[in-house]
C-alpha positions in Angstrom: 242.4 -113.7 45.1 241.8 -110.2 43.7 242.3 -106.8 45.2 240.3 -103.7 44.2 241.4 -100.2 45.3 239.0 -97.3 44.9 240.4 -93.7 45.3 237.9 -91.8 47.5 239.8 -88.6 48.2 242.9 -87.1 46.7 244.2 -86.3 43.3 243.1 -89.7 41.9 239.5 -89.4 43.3 237.1 -91.6 41.4 239.7 -93.9 39.9 239.8 -97.7 40.5 242.7 -100.0 40.4 242.5 -103.8 40.2 245.2 -106.3 41.1 245.4 -110.1 40.9 246.3 -111.6 44.2 249.8 -110.3 45.0 252.1 -110.9 47.9 252.7 -107.1 48.3 251.2 -103.9 47.0 253.0 -100.7 47.8 251.1 -97.4 48.4 252.6 -93.9 48.4 253.7 -90.9 46.5 256.7 -92.5 44.9 256.1 -93.1 41.2 257.2 -96.8 41.5 254.4 -97.6 44.1 251.7 -99.9 42.8 249.1 -97.5 44.2 250.7 -94.1 43.5 249.5 -90.8 44.8 250.4 -87.5 43.2 253.8 -86.4 44.4 252.9 -82.7 44.3 249.3 -82.6 45.5 248.9 -85.5 47.9 251.4 -84.2 50.4 249.9 -85.8 53.5 251.0 -89.2 52.1 254.6 -90.3 52.4 256.6 -91.4 49.3 256.5 -95.0 50.6 253.5 -94.8 53.0 252.1 -98.3 53.4 251.9 -101.8 52.0 249.1 -104.4 51.6 250.9 -107.7 52.4 249.7 -111.2 52.0 250.0 -113.2 55.2 249.0 -116.8 54.3 245.3 -116.6 53.2 244.9 -113.1 54.7 246.0 -109.6 53.8 247.3 -107.0 56.2 247.7 -103.3 55.5 250.9 -102.1 57.2 252.2 -98.5 57.7 255.8 -98.7 56.7 257.1 -95.7 58.8 255.1 -92.9 57.2 255.5 -89.3 58.6 251.8 -88.5 59.0 250.3 -91.9 59.9 247.7 -94.3 58.5 244.1 -94.1 59.7 241.2 -96.5 59.7 237.9 -95.3 61.2 239.7 -92.1 62.4 242.2 -94.2 64.5 245.9 -94.3 63.7 247.0 -97.8 63.0 250.4 -99.5 62.3 248.7 -102.4 60.7 245.1 -103.7 60.2 243.7 -106.9 58.8 241.7 -106.7 55.6 239.1 -109.4 55.8 238.0 -111.2 52.6 234.9 -109.5 51.2 234.9 -106.7 53.8 236.2 -103.3 52.4 238.0 -100.9 54.6 238.5 -97.2 54.1 242.0 -96.0 54.8 243.3 -92.4 55.1 247.0 -91.7 54.4 247.9 -88.8 56.8 245.3 -86.8 58.6 243.2 -85.2 55.8 245.2 -86.9 53.1 244.1 -89.2 50.3 241.7 -92.0 51.1 241.3 -95.4 49.6 238.6 -98.1 49.9 240.6 -101.4 49.9 238.7 -104.6 49.1 240.1 -108.2 48.9 238.1 -111.1 47.6 238.2 -114.4 45.9 238.1 -114.6 42.1 234.4 -115.5 42.2 233.4 -112.6 44.5 232.5 -109.0 43.4 232.5 -106.0 45.8 229.5 -103.9 46.4 229.4 -101.0 43.9 231.2 -98.0 45.1 229.8 -94.5 44.7 231.7 -91.4 45.6 229.8 -89.4 48.3 228.1 -86.2 47.1 227.8 -86.9 43.4 224.1 -87.9 43.3 223.1 -84.8 45.4 224.6 -82.5 42.8 222.6 -84.1 40.1 219.4 -83.4 42.0 220.5 -79.8 42.6 221.2 -79.3 38.9 217.9 -80.9 37.9 216.0 -78.8 40.4 217.7 -75.6 39.1 216.8 -76.5 35.5 213.2 -77.1 36.4 213.0 -73.8 38.3 214.5 -71.9 35.3 212.0 -73.5 32.8 209.1 -72.8 35.2 210.2 -69.1 35.5 210.6 -68.8 31.7 207.1 -70.3 31.2 205.6 -67.9 33.8 207.2 -64.9 32.1 206.0 -66.1 28.7 202.5 -66.6 30.0 202.3 -63.1 31.4 203.1 -61.5 28.1 
């Protein structure tokens, strides 16, 4: 088994962590957590917020007594099953850091993950550059 964690929101946004199958992965602001959040910026997450635990052939994400809760699909959860090949998006505290957690077999590969909003900015910048070049050409043609 392998586990892939994509940081969607928070101080580590855009980073990916990969783990070989492990019986337990700790998540939180404590520096010894396997998936650490920034202790000074990701304040909605607790120091030891949650764990991804192996339960036989399955994995379960469990809130380990966090102050602000763990959310999946906008709903507060104490634990949630992570199905093989099916990523889940988890928020640590309301408005806190978010992760996409994926568990799969060694021969599986998750769908590519893209952060929301990045492609739109590329189009905005490209459009602005085209508009500037067009304006400069129009000014040059008038002279």
